[in-house]
C-alpha positions as CSV (number, residue, x, y, z in Angstrom):
1,M,-4.7,-4.7,12.4
2,E,-7.4,-4.5,10.3
3,W,-8.0,-2.7,7.0
4,D,-10.7,-1.4,4.9
5,V,-9.7,-2.7,1.4
6,E,-7.2,-4.9,0.3
7,I,-5.3,-4.6,-2.9
8,D,-3.9,-7.5,-4.9
9,A,-0.8,-6.6,-7.1
10,E,1.1,-9.7,-6.7
11,G,3.0,-10.1,-9.5
12,L,2.9,-6.6,-10.8
13,K,6.2,-4.9,-11.0
14,C,7.4,-1.3,-10.4
15,P,5.6,1.2,-10.7
16,L,2.4,-0.9,-10.8
17,P,1.6,-1.8,-7.5
18,V,2.2,1.8,-6.2
19,L,-0.4,2.7,-9.3
20,R,-2.7,0.4,-7.8
21,L,-2.5,1.5,-4.1
22,K,-3.0,5.5,-5.3
23,Q,-5.8,4.9,-7.2
24,R,-7.7,2.7,-4.3
25,L,-6.7,5.6,-1.9
26,R,-8.9,8.1,-4.2
27,G,-12.1,6.3,-3.2
28,L,-11.4,6.4,0.5
29,S,-12.3,8.3,3.3
30,P,-9.5,10.2,5.1
31,G,-8.7,7.7,8.2
32,Q,-9.3,4.7,6.4
33,V,-6.4,1.8,5.8
34,A,-5.4,0.1,2.7
35,C,-3.5,-3.5,2.6
36,L,-1.4,-3.5,-0.6
37,R,-0.1,-7.2,-1.4
38,A,2.6,-7.0,-3.8
39,T,5.5,-9.3,-4.7
40,D,7.7,-6.9,-6.1
41,P,10.7,-6.4,-3.9
42,M,10.8,-2.4,-4.8
43,A,7.5,-1.9,-3.2
44,A,8.9,-2.1,0.4
45,I,11.2,1.1,-0.7
46,D,8.4,2.5,-3.0
47,V,5.5,2.6,-0.8
48,P,7.0,4.3,2.4
49,H,8.6,6.8,-0.5
50,F,4.9,7.2,-1.9
51,C,3.3,7.9,1.3
52,T,5.6,10.2,2.3
53,E,5.4,12.1,-1.1
54,E,1.7,12.1,-0.8
55,G,1.3,12.8,3.0
56,H,-0.2,9.4,3.7
57,D,0.4,7.3,6.7
58,F,2.8,4.2,6.2
59,L,1.5,1.7,9.4
60,G,4.1,-0.8,8.5
61,S,4.5,-4.1,6.4
62,D,4.3,-8.1,6.8
63,T,7.0,-9.8,5.1
64,S,6.2,-12.8,7.0
65,G,3.9,-14.4,4.8
66,P,4.3,-16.0,1.0
67,C,3.2,-12.2,-0.3
68,P,4.1,-9.1,1.6
69,A,1.4,-6.7,3.1
70,Y,1.9,-3.1,3.5
71,L,-0.6,-0.9,5.3
72,V,-1.7,2.6,4.3
73,R,-3.5,4.8,6.2
74,K,-5.5,7.9,4.2
75,R,-4.5,11.2,5.0
76,A,-7.3,14.4,4.2
């Protein structure tokens, strides 16, 4: 899958990865996709929870590489 913006949160601890995601989503148009790269193990829980709370679409994660990636589609 392709995305519109990539957010580097490698090495950052909770809650900073989600805060960076939230900040960058503000500048996106509805329907655009953000890819958050975060090494914090809590991101696997925090990102889907954030999406549920804020009304965005959590498109899934890829944890097969050296840095897990989380895809989020902005809703209106």
